[in-house]
N, CA, C and O atoms as a Maestro MAE file, in Angstrom:
{
 s_m_m2io_version
 :::
 2.0.0
}

f_m_ct {
 s_m_title
 :::
 protein
 m_atom[276] {
  # First column is atom index #
  i_m_mmod_type
  r_m_x_coord
  r_m_y_coord
  r_m_z_coord
  i_m_residue_number
  s_m_chain_name
  s_m_pdb_residue_name
  s_m_pdb_atom_name
  i_m_atomic_number
  :::
  1 25 12.177 -0.003 11.871 1 A "UNK " " N  " 7
  2 3 11.985 -1.526 12.129 1 A "UNK " " CA " 6
  3 2 10.614 -2.133 12.052 1 A "UNK " " C  " 6
  4 15 10.080 -3.128 12.544 1 A "UNK " " O  " 8
  5 25 10.206 -1.061 11.166 2 A "UNK " " N  " 7
  6 3 8.691 -1.969 10.691 2 A "UNK " " CA " 6
  7 2 7.508 -1.109 11.316 2 A "UNK " " C  " 6
  8 15 6.514 -0.968 10.604 2 A "UNK " " O  " 8
  9 25 7.515 -0.485 12.652 3 A "UNK " " N  " 7
  10 3 6.595 -0.068 12.896 3 A "UNK " " CA " 6
  11 2 6.903 1.089 13.463 3 A "UNK " " C  " 6
  12 15 6.224 1.490 14.408 3 A "UNK " " O  " 8
  13 25 7.587 1.554 13.157 4 A "UNK " " N  " 7
  14 3 7.299 3.259 13.420 4 A "UNK " " CA " 6
  15 2 6.498 4.027 12.378 4 A "UNK " " C  " 6
  16 15 6.732 5.174 11.995 4 A "UNK " " O  " 8
  17 25 5.767 3.425 12.081 5 A "UNK " " N  " 7
  18 3 4.505 4.453 12.040 5 A "UNK " " CA " 6
  19 2 3.404 3.539 12.861 5 A "UNK " " C  " 6
  20 15 2.344 3.343 12.268 5 A "UNK " " O  " 8
  21 25 3.529 3.084 13.899 6 A "UNK " " N  " 7
  22 3 2.201 2.705 15.211 6 A "UNK " " CA " 6
  23 2 2.512 3.599 16.208 6 A "UNK " " C  " 6
  24 15 3.631 4.111 16.167 6 A "UNK " " O  " 8
  25 25 1.785 3.884 17.060 7 A "UNK " " N  " 7
  26 3 1.974 4.678 18.144 7 A "UNK " " CA " 6
  27 2 2.895 4.106 18.698 7 A "UNK " " C  " 6
  28 15 3.216 2.917 18.705 7 A "UNK " " O  " 8
  29 25 3.634 5.611 19.509 8 A "UNK " " N  " 7
  30 3 4.297 5.266 20.469 8 A "UNK " " CA " 6
  31 2 3.902 4.038 22.134 8 A "UNK " " C  " 6
  32 15 4.226 3.175 22.950 8 A "UNK " " O  " 8
  33 25 3.168 4.790 21.690 9 A "UNK " " N  " 7
  34 3 2.419 3.686 23.178 9 A "UNK " " CA " 6
  35 2 2.393 2.015 22.682 9 A "UNK " " C  " 6
  36 15 2.343 1.126 23.532 9 A "UNK " " O  " 8
  37 25 2.419 1.820 21.723 10 A "UNK " " N  " 7
  38 3 2.958 0.333 21.844 10 A "UNK " " CA " 6
  39 2 3.860 0.127 20.027 10 A "UNK " " C  " 6
  40 15 3.243 -0.125 18.992 10 A "UNK " " O  " 8
  41 25 4.827 0.254 20.094 11 A "UNK " " N  " 7
  42 3 5.355 0.083 18.890 11 A "UNK " " CA " 6
  43 2 6.033 -1.516 18.848 11 A "UNK " " C  " 6
  44 15 7.032 -1.778 18.178 11 A "UNK " " O  " 8
  45 25 5.167 -2.699 19.837 12 A "UNK " " N  " 7
  46 3 5.992 -4.272 19.277 12 A "UNK " " CA " 6
  47 2 5.570 -4.796 18.215 12 A "UNK " " C  " 6
  48 15 4.587 -4.259 17.705 12 A "UNK " " O  " 8
  49 25 6.037 -5.741 17.686 13 A "UNK " " N  " 7
  50 3 6.246 -6.493 16.660 13 A "UNK " " CA " 6
  51 2 6.554 -8.260 17.372 13 A "UNK " " C  " 6
  52 15 7.496 -9.043 17.492 13 A "UNK " " O  " 8
  53 25 5.586 -8.213 17.587 14 A "UNK " " N  " 7
  54 3 6.163 -10.103 18.667 14 A "UNK " " CA " 6
  55 2 5.713 -10.915 17.801 14 A "UNK " " C  " 6
  56 15 5.358 -11.991 18.281 14 A "UNK " " O  " 8
  57 25 5.559 -10.768 16.370 15 A "UNK " " N  " 7
  58 3 5.707 -11.866 15.141 15 A "UNK " " CA " 6
  59 2 6.080 -12.080 14.512 15 A "UNK " " C  " 6
  60 15 6.314 -13.119 13.895 15 A "UNK " " O  " 8
  61 25 6.478 -10.091 14.389 16 A "UNK " " N  " 7
  62 3 7.601 -10.294 13.431 16 A "UNK " " CA " 6
  63 2 7.500 -10.261 11.879 16 A "UNK " " C  " 6
  64 15 8.229 -10.747 11.014 16 A "UNK " " O  " 8
  65 25 6.182 -9.415 11.799 17 A "UNK " " N  " 7
  66 3 5.658 -10.010 10.419 17 A "UNK " " CA " 6
  67 2 5.438 -8.738 9.572 17 A "UNK " " C  " 6
  68 15 4.881 -8.632 8.479 17 A "UNK " " O  " 8
  69 25 6.362 -7.235 10.816 18 A "UNK " " N  " 7
  70 3 6.237 -6.000 10.113 18 A "UNK " " CA " 6
  71 2 5.615 -4.682 10.292 18 A "UNK " " C  " 6
  72 15 5.886 -3.493 10.125 18 A "UNK " " O  " 8
  73 25 3.980 -5.959 11.002 19 A "UNK " " N  " 7
  74 3 2.570 -4.939 11.076 19 A "UNK " " CA " 6
  75 2 3.284 -5.111 12.872 19 A "UNK " " C  " 6
  76 15 3.964 -5.994 13.392 19 A "UNK " " O  " 8
  77 25 2.763 -3.904 13.352 20 A "UNK " " N  " 7
  78 3 2.524 -3.854 15.132 20 A "UNK " " CA " 6
  79 2 1.288 -4.764 15.197 20 A "UNK " " C  " 6
  80 15 0.494 -5.239 14.384 20 A "UNK " " O  " 8
  81 25 1.566 -4.812 17.146 21 A "UNK " " N  " 7
  82 3 0.840 -5.306 17.694 21 A "UNK " " CA " 6
  83 2 -0.182 -4.777 17.460 21 A "UNK " " C  " 6
  84 15 -1.005 -5.575 17.010 21 A "UNK " " O  " 8
  85 25 -0.738 -3.212 17.606 22 A "UNK " " N  " 7
  86 3 -1.660 -2.418 18.170 22 A "UNK " " CA " 6
  87 2 -3.128 -2.779 17.290 22 A "UNK " " C  " 6
  88 15 -4.288 -2.974 17.651 22 A "UNK " " O  " 8
  89 25 -2.173 -2.752 15.445 23 A "UNK " " N  " 7
  90 3 -3.095 -3.007 14.607 23 A "UNK " " CA " 6
  91 2 -2.851 -4.363 14.122 23 A "UNK " " C  " 6
  92 15 -3.542 -4.657 13.147 23 A "UNK " " O  " 8
  93 25 -2.209 -5.092 14.458 24 A "UNK " " N  " 7
  94 3 -1.675 -6.164 14.051 24 A "UNK " " CA " 6
  95 2 -3.524 -7.271 13.808 24 A "UNK " " C  " 6
  96 15 -4.100 -7.674 14.818 24 A "UNK " " O  " 8
  97 25 -4.025 -7.510 12.589 25 A "UNK " " N  " 7
  98 3 -4.966 -8.230 12.074 25 A "UNK " " CA " 6
  99 2 -4.750 -9.778 12.714 25 A "UNK " " C  " 6
  100 15 -5.404 -10.429 13.529 25 A "UNK " " O  " 8
  101 25 -3.906 -9.965 12.190 26 A "UNK " " N  " 7
  102 3 -3.336 -11.589 12.797 26 A "UNK " " CA " 6
  103 2 -2.658 -12.119 13.464 26 A "UNK " " C  " 6
  104 15 -1.794 -12.911 13.088 26 A "UNK " " O  " 8
  105 25 -2.975 -11.694 15.006 27 A "UNK " " N  " 7
  106 3 -1.576 -11.452 15.161 27 A "UNK " " CA " 6
  107 2 -0.858 -12.967 16.062 27 A "UNK " " C  " 6
  108 15 -1.523 -13.635 16.854 27 A "UNK " " O  " 8
  109 25 0.812 -13.295 15.650 28 A "UNK " " N  " 7
  110 3 0.504 -14.816 15.959 28 A "UNK " " CA " 6
  111 2 1.267 -15.266 14.415 28 A "UNK " " C  " 6
  112 15 2.145 -16.116 14.263 28 A "UNK " " O  " 8
  113 25 0.750 -14.573 13.571 29 A "UNK " " N  " 7
  114 3 1.683 -15.443 12.244 29 A "UNK " " CA " 6
  115 2 1.845 -13.578 10.858 29 A "UNK " " C  " 6
  116 15 1.566 -12.379 10.837 29 A "UNK " " O  " 8
  117 25 2.293 -14.352 10.263 30 A "UNK " " N  " 7
  118 3 2.760 -13.351 9.423 30 A "UNK " " CA " 6
  119 2 1.798 -12.770 8.569 30 A "UNK " " C  " 6
  120 15 1.715 -13.529 7.603 30 A "UNK " " O  " 8
  121 25 1.102 -11.908 8.439 31 A "UNK " " N  " 7
  122 3 -0.187 -11.372 7.917 31 A "UNK " " CA " 6
  123 2 0.431 -10.740 6.336 31 A "UNK " " C  " 6
  124 15 -0.378 -10.436 5.460 31 A "UNK " " O  " 8
  125 25 1.726 -10.616 6.146 32 A "UNK " " N  " 7
  126 3 1.327 -10.728 4.656 32 A "UNK " " CA " 6
  127 2 1.719 -12.264 3.679 32 A "UNK " " C  " 6
  128 15 2.328 -12.437 2.623 32 A "UNK " " O  " 8
  129 25 0.990 -13.239 4.696 33 A "UNK " " N  " 7
  130 3 0.920 -14.347 3.846 33 A "UNK " " CA " 6
  131 2 -0.918 -14.694 3.449 33 A "UNK " " C  " 6
  132 15 -1.874 -14.953 4.180 33 A "UNK " " O  " 8
  133 25 -0.819 -14.587 2.409 34 A "UNK " " N  " 7
  134 3 -2.328 -14.853 2.290 34 A "UNK " " CA " 6
  135 2 -2.282 -15.688 0.451 34 A "UNK " " C  " 6
  136 15 -2.238 -15.223 -0.688 34 A "UNK " " O  " 8
  137 25 -2.308 -16.516 0.796 35 A "UNK " " N  " 7
  138 3 -2.926 -17.760 -0.522 35 A "UNK " " CA " 6
  139 2 -3.954 -17.730 -1.915 35 A "UNK " " C  " 6
  140 15 -3.988 -18.057 -3.101 35 A "UNK " " O  " 8
  141 25 -4.734 -17.100 -0.858 36 A "UNK " " N  " 7
  142 3 -5.936 -16.635 -1.638 36 A "UNK " " CA " 6
  143 2 -6.403 -15.409 -1.923 36 A "UNK " " C  " 6
  144 15 -7.532 -15.144 -2.335 36 A "UNK " " O  " 8
  145 25 -5.370 -14.532 -1.660 37 A "UNK " " N  " 7
  146 3 -5.696 -13.605 -2.111 37 A "UNK " " CA " 6
  147 2 -7.189 -12.827 -1.732 37 A "UNK " " C  " 6
  148 15 -7.941 -12.208 -2.485 37 A "UNK " " O  " 8
  149 25 -7.292 -13.070 -0.471 38 A "UNK " " N  " 7
  150 3 -8.685 -12.879 0.238 38 A "UNK " " CA " 6
  151 2 -8.429 -11.563 0.968 38 A "UNK " " C  " 6
  152 15 -9.243 -10.770 1.442 38 A "UNK " " O  " 8
  153 25 -7.144 -11.532 0.941 39 A "UNK " " N  " 7
  154 3 -7.294 -9.888 1.770 39 A "UNK " " CA " 6
  155 2 -6.911 -10.207 3.438 39 A "UNK " " C  " 6
  156 15 -6.255 -9.390 4.084 39 A "UNK " " O  " 8
  157 25 -7.391 -11.454 4.020 40 A "UNK " " N  " 7
  158 3 -7.327 -12.261 5.576 40 A "UNK " " CA " 6
  159 2 -6.344 -12.741 5.235 40 A "UNK " " C  " 6
  160 15 -6.264 -13.262 4.123 40 A "UNK " " O  " 8
  161 25 -5.103 -12.700 6.263 41 A "UNK " " N  " 7
  162 3 -3.616 -13.588 6.353 41 A "UNK " " CA " 6
  163 2 -4.355 -15.113 6.525 41 A "UNK " " C  " 6
  164 15 -5.526 -15.353 6.821 41 A "UNK " " O  " 8
  165 25 -3.041 -16.223 6.176 42 A "UNK " " N  " 7
  166 3 -3.537 -17.085 6.236 42 A "UNK " " CA " 6
  167 2 -3.701 -17.841 7.287 42 A "UNK " " C  " 6
  168 15 -4.662 -18.601 7.175 42 A "UNK " " O  " 8
  169 25 -3.081 -17.922 8.333 43 A "UNK " " N  " 7
  170 3 -2.829 -17.227 9.442 43 A "UNK " " CA " 6
  171 2 -4.383 -17.405 10.674 43 A "UNK " " C  " 6
  172 15 -4.679 -18.080 11.660 43 A "UNK " " O  " 8
  173 25 -4.797 -16.686 10.104 44 A "UNK " " N  " 7
  174 3 -6.971 -15.690 10.530 44 A "UNK " " CA " 6
  175 2 -7.633 -16.495 9.654 44 A "UNK " " C  " 6
  176 15 -8.700 -16.882 10.131 44 A "UNK " " O  " 8
  177 25 -7.352 -17.001 8.268 45 A "UNK " " N  " 7
  178 3 -8.422 -17.175 7.342 45 A "UNK " " CA " 6
  179 2 -9.006 -18.646 7.854 45 A "UNK " " C  " 6
  180 15 -8.441 -19.710 8.109 45 A "UNK " " O  " 8
  181 25 -10.427 -18.212 7.891 46 A "UNK " " N  " 7
  182 3 -11.204 -19.495 8.623 46 A "UNK " " CA " 6
  183 2 -11.834 -20.488 6.856 46 A "UNK " " C  " 6
  184 15 -12.237 -21.637 6.671 46 A "UNK " " O  " 8
  185 25 -11.579 -19.096 5.759 47 A "UNK " " N  " 7
  186 3 -12.491 -20.124 4.368 47 A "UNK " " CA " 6
  187 2 -11.213 -19.876 3.537 47 A "UNK " " C  " 6
  188 15 -10.522 -18.866 3.402 47 A "UNK " " O  " 8
  189 25 -11.120 -21.100 3.032 48 A "UNK " " N  " 7
  190 3 -10.122 -21.204 2.235 48 A "UNK " " CA " 6
  191 2 -10.064 -20.377 0.193 48 A "UNK " " C  " 6
  192 15 -9.272 -20.154 -0.723 48 A "UNK " " O  " 8
  193 25 -11.167 -20.279 0.472 49 A "UNK " " N  " 7
  194 3 -11.841 -19.382 -0.652 49 A "UNK " " CA " 6
  195 2 -10.982 -18.200 -1.062 49 A "UNK " " C  " 6
  196 15 -10.132 -17.781 -0.276 49 A "UNK " " O  " 8
  197 25 -11.161 -17.633 -2.266 50 A "UNK " " N  " 7
  198 3 -10.627 -16.083 -2.237 50 A "UNK " " CA " 6
  199 2 -11.924 -15.041 -1.773 50 A "UNK " " C  " 6
  200 15 -12.021 -13.921 -2.275 50 A "UNK " " O  " 8
  201 25 -12.622 -15.406 -1.047 51 A "UNK " " N  " 7
  202 3 -13.324 -14.365 -0.203 51 A "UNK " " CA " 6
  203 2 -12.943 -14.203 0.658 51 A "UNK " " C  " 6
  204 15 -12.347 -15.117 1.228 51 A "UNK " " O  " 8
  205 25 -13.065 -13.005 1.212 52 A "UNK " " N  " 7
  206 3 -12.384 -12.975 3.148 52 A "UNK " " CA " 6
  207 2 -14.183 -12.839 3.590 52 A "UNK " " C  " 6
  208 15 -14.455 -12.906 4.789 52 A "UNK " " O  " 8
  209 25 -15.258 -12.663 2.635 53 A "UNK " " N  " 7
  210 3 -16.239 -12.529 3.299 53 A "UNK " " CA " 6
  211 2 -17.293 -14.228 3.453 53 A "UNK " " C  " 6
  212 15 -18.495 -14.491 3.416 53 A "UNK " " O  " 8
  213 25 -16.296 -14.859 3.593 54 A "UNK " " N  " 7
  214 3 -17.349 -16.265 2.442 54 A "UNK " " CA " 6
  215 2 -17.687 -16.858 3.346 54 A "UNK " " C  " 6
  216 15 -17.836 -18.050 3.076 54 A "UNK " " O  " 8
  217 25 -18.044 -16.411 5.075 55 A "UNK " " N  " 7
  218 3 -18.424 -16.707 6.282 55 A "UNK " " CA " 6
  219 2 -20.172 -15.672 5.848 55 A "UNK " " C  " 6
  220 15 -19.730 -14.730 5.189 55 A "UNK " " O  " 8
  221 25 -21.262 -15.538 5.905 56 A "UNK " " N  " 7
  222 3 -22.059 -14.512 5.095 56 A "UNK " " CA " 6
  223 2 -22.164 -14.015 6.810 56 A "UNK " " C  " 6
  224 15 -21.725 -12.991 7.334 56 A "UNK " " O  " 8
  225 25 -23.088 -15.422 7.552 57 A "UNK " " N  " 7
  226 3 -23.627 -15.441 8.742 57 A "UNK " " CA " 6
  227 2 -22.978 -15.428 10.266 57 A "UNK " " C  " 6
  228 15 -23.288 -15.167 11.428 57 A "UNK " " O  " 8
  229 25 -22.016 -15.828 9.571 58 A "UNK " " N  " 7
  230 3 -20.270 -15.416 11.119 58 A "UNK " " CA " 6
  231 2 -20.592 -16.430 11.958 58 A "UNK " " C  " 6
  232 15 -20.326 -16.159 13.129 58 A "UNK " " O  " 8
  233 25 -20.877 -17.072 11.854 59 A "UNK " " N  " 7
  234 3 -21.493 -18.583 12.530 59 A "UNK " " CA " 6
  235 2 -19.928 -18.973 13.146 59 A "UNK " " C  " 6
  236 15 -19.611 -19.332 14.280 59 A "UNK " " O  " 8
  237 25 -18.877 -18.695 11.604 60 A "UNK " " N  " 7
  238 3 -17.311 -19.188 11.634 60 A "UNK " " CA " 6
  239 2 -17.001 -20.438 10.638 60 A "UNK " " C  " 6
  240 15 -15.934 -21.012 10.421 60 A "UNK " " O  " 8
  241 25 -18.432 -20.683 10.055 61 A "UNK " " N  " 7
  242 3 -18.012 -21.840 9.324 61 A "UNK " " CA " 6
  243 2 -18.830 -21.121 7.433 61 A "UNK " " C  " 6
  244 15 -19.831 -20.613 6.926 61 A "UNK " " O  " 8
  245 25 -17.115 -21.740 7.076 62 A "UNK " " N  " 7
  246 3 -17.345 -20.299 5.610 62 A "UNK " " CA " 6
  247 2 -19.077 -21.172 4.547 62 A "UNK " " C  " 6
  248 15 -19.641 -22.261 4.440 62 A "UNK " " O  " 8
  249 25 -19.167 -20.089 4.156 63 A "UNK " " N  " 7
  250 3 -20.653 -20.344 3.355 63 A "UNK " " CA " 6
  251 2 -20.371 -21.765 2.340 63 A "UNK " " C  " 6
  252 15 -21.185 -22.620 1.991 63 A "UNK " " O  " 8
  253 25 -19.286 -21.679 2.108 64 A "UNK " " N  " 7
  254 3 -19.210 -22.784 1.189 64 A "UNK " " CA " 6
  255 2 -19.547 -24.788 1.583 64 A "UNK " " C  " 6
  256 15 -20.002 -25.859 1.181 64 A "UNK " " O  " 8
  257 25 -19.027 -24.213 2.411 65 A "UNK " " N  " 7
  258 3 -20.012 -25.704 3.783 65 A "UNK " " CA " 6
  259 2 -20.477 -25.690 4.754 65 A "UNK " " C  " 6
  260 15 -20.426 -26.481 5.696 65 A "UNK " " O  " 8
  261 25 -21.270 -24.244 4.526 66 A "UNK " " N  " 7
  262 3 -22.503 -24.549 5.644 66 A "UNK " " CA " 6
  263 2 -23.579 -24.525 5.145 66 A "UNK " " C  " 6
  264 15 -23.894 -23.990 4.082 66 A "UNK " " O  " 8
  265 25 -24.400 -25.255 6.065 67 A "UNK " " N  " 7
  266 3 -25.573 -25.501 5.071 67 A "UNK " " CA " 6
  267 2 -26.608 -24.440 5.439 67 A "UNK " " C  " 6
  268 15 -27.716 -24.456 4.902 67 A "UNK " " O  " 8
  269 25 -26.171 -23.244 6.609 68 A "UNK " " N  " 7
  270 3 -26.906 -22.831 6.512 68 A "UNK " " CA " 6
  271 2 -26.785 -21.245 6.411 68 A "UNK " " C  " 6
  272 15 -27.246 -20.513 7.287 68 A "UNK " " O  " 8
  273 25 -26.082 -20.734 5.195 69 A "UNK " " N  " 7
  274 3 -24.744 -19.391 5.256 69 A "UNK " " CA " 6
  275 2 -25.695 -18.442 4.977 69 A "UNK " " C  " 6
  276 15 -25.377 -17.257 4.885 69 A "UNK " " O  " 8
  :::
 }
 m_bond[275] {
  # First column is bond index #
  i_m_from
  i_m_to
  i_m_order
  :::
  1 1 2 1
  2 2 3 1
  3 3 4 2
  4 3 5 1
  5 5 6 1
  6 6 7 1
  7 7 8 2
  8 7 9 1
  9 9 10 1
  10 10 11 1
  11 11 12 2
  12 11 13 1
  13 13 14 1
  14 14 15 1
  15 15 16 2
  16 15 17 1
  17 17 18 1
  18 18 19 1
  19 19 20 2
  20 19 21 1
  21 21 22 1
  22 22 23 1
  23 23 24 2
  24 23 25 1
  25 25 26 1
  26 26 27 1
  27 27 28 2
  28 27 29 1
  29 29 30 1
  30 30 31 1
  31 31 32 2
  32 31 33 1
  33 33 34 1
  34 34 35 1
  35 35 36 2
  36 35 37 1
  37 37 38 1
  38 38 39 1
  39 39 40 2
  40 39 41 1
  41 41 42 1
  42 42 43 1
  43 43 44 2
  44 43 45 1
  45 45 46 1
  46 46 47 1
  47 47 48 2
  48 47 49 1
  49 49 50 1
  50 50 51 1
  51 51 52 2
  52 51 53 1
  53 53 54 1
  54 54 55 1
  55 55 56 2
  56 55 57 1
  57 57 58 1
  58 58 59 1
  59 59 60 2
  60 59 61 1
  61 61 62 1
  62 62 63 1
  63 63 64 2
  64 63 65 1
  65 65 66 1
  66 66 67 1
  67 67 68 2
  68 67 69 1
  69 69 70 1
  70 70 71 1
  71 71 72 2
  72 71 73 1
  73 73 74 1
  74 74 75 1
  75 75 76 2
  76 75 77 1
  77 77 78 1
  78 78 79 1
  79 79 80 2
  80 79 81 1
  81 81 82 1
  82 82 83 1
  83 83 84 2
  84 83 85 1
  85 85 86 1
  86 86 87 1
  87 87 88 2
  88 87 89 1
  89 89 90 1
  90 90 91 1
  91 91 92 2
  92 91 93 1
  93 93 94 1
  94 94 95 1
  95 95 96 2
  96 95 97 1
  97 97 98 1
  98 98 99 1
  99 99 100 2
  100 99 101 1
  101 101 102 1
  102 102 103 1
  103 103 104 2
  104 103 105 1
  105 105 106 1
  106 106 107 1
  107 107 108 2
  108 107 109 1
  109 109 110 1
  110 110 111 1
  111 111 112 2
  112 111 113 1
  113 113 114 1
  114 114 115 1
  115 115 116 2
  116 115 117 1
  117 117 118 1
  118 118 119 1
  119 119 120 2
  120 119 121 1
  121 121 122 1
  122 122 123 1
  123 123 124 2
  124 123 125 1
  125 125 126 1
  126 126 127 1
  127 127 128 2
  128 127 129 1
  129 129 130 1
  130 130 131 1
  131 131 132 2
  132 131 133 1
  133 133 134 1
  134 134 135 1
  135 135 136 2
  136 135 137 1
  137 137 138 1
  138 138 139 1
  139 139 140 2
  140 139 141 1
  141 141 142 1
  142 142 143 1
  143 143 144 2
  144 143 145 1
  145 145 146 1
  146 146 147 1
  147 147 148 2
  148 147 149 1
  149 149 150 1
  150 150 151 1
  151 151 152 2
  152 151 153 1
  153 153 154 1
  154 154 155 1
  155 155 156 2
  156 155 157 1
  157 157 158 1
  158 158 159 1
  159 159 160 2
  160 159 161 1
  161 161 162 1
  162 162 163 1
  163 163 164 2
  164 163 165 1
  165 165 166 1
  166 166 167 1
  167 167 168 2
  168 167 169 1
  169 169 170 1
  170 170 171 1
  171 171 172 2
  172 171 173 1
  173 173 174 1
  174 174 175 1
  175 175 176 2
  176 175 177 1
  177 177 178 1
  178 178 179 1
  179 179 180 2
  180 179 181 1
  181 181 182 1
  182 182 183 1
  183 183 184 2
  184 183 185 1
  185 185 186 1
  186 186 187 1
  187 187 188 2
  188 187 189 1
  189 189 190 1
  190 190 191 1
  191 191 192 2
  192 191 193 1
  193 193 194 1
  194 194 195 1
  195 195 196 2
  196 195 197 1
  197 197 198 1
  198 198 199 1
  199 199 200 2
  200 199 201 1
  201 201 202 1
  202 202 203 1
  203 203 204 2
  204 203 205 1
  205 205 206 1
  206 206 207 1
  207 207 208 2
  208 207 209 1
  209 209 210 1
  210 210 211 1
  211 211 212 2
  212 211 213 1
  213 213 214 1
  214 214 215 1
  215 215 216 2
  216 215 217 1
  217 217 218 1
  218 218 219 1
  219 219 220 2
  220 219 221 1
  221 221 222 1
  222 222 223 1
  223 223 224 2
  224 223 225 1
  225 225 226 1
  226 226 227 1
  227 227 228 2
  228 227 229 1
  229 229 230 1
  230 230 231 1
  231 231 232 2
  232 231 233 1
  233 233 234 1
  234 234 235 1
  235 235 236 2
  236 235 237 1
  237 237 238 1
  238 238 239 1
  239 239 240 2
  240 239 241 1
  241 241 242 1
  242 242 243 1
  243 243 244 2
  244 243 245 1
  245 245 246 1
  246 246 247 1
  247 247 248 2
  248 247 249 1
  249 249 250 1
  250 250 251 1
  251 251 252 2
  252 251 253 1
  253 253 254 1
  254 254 255 1
  255 255 256 2
  256 255 257 1
  257 257 258 1
  258 258 259 1
  259 259 260 2
  260 259 261 1
  261 261 262 1
  262 262 263 1
  263 263 264 2
  264 263 265 1
  265 265 266 1
  266 266 267 1
  267 267 268 2
  268 267 269 1
  269 269 270 1
  270 270 271 1
  271 271 272 2
  272 271 273 1
  273 273 274 1
  274 274 275 1
  275 275 276 2
  :::
 }
}
């Protein structure tokens, strides 16, 4: 069912993306959809560029629009 590799104590996949809840990087969204190819699922991707580390200072504002990256 897509969750067989997950721990027996949490085999659920509430968003049906094939990634078990206990290891789901982007709960509520399909982790397999990554339009910009940066390794961050679109549902949780703060930055629309192609770099997963596009928020160098971790303030939630992507470097390309952050006045103080």
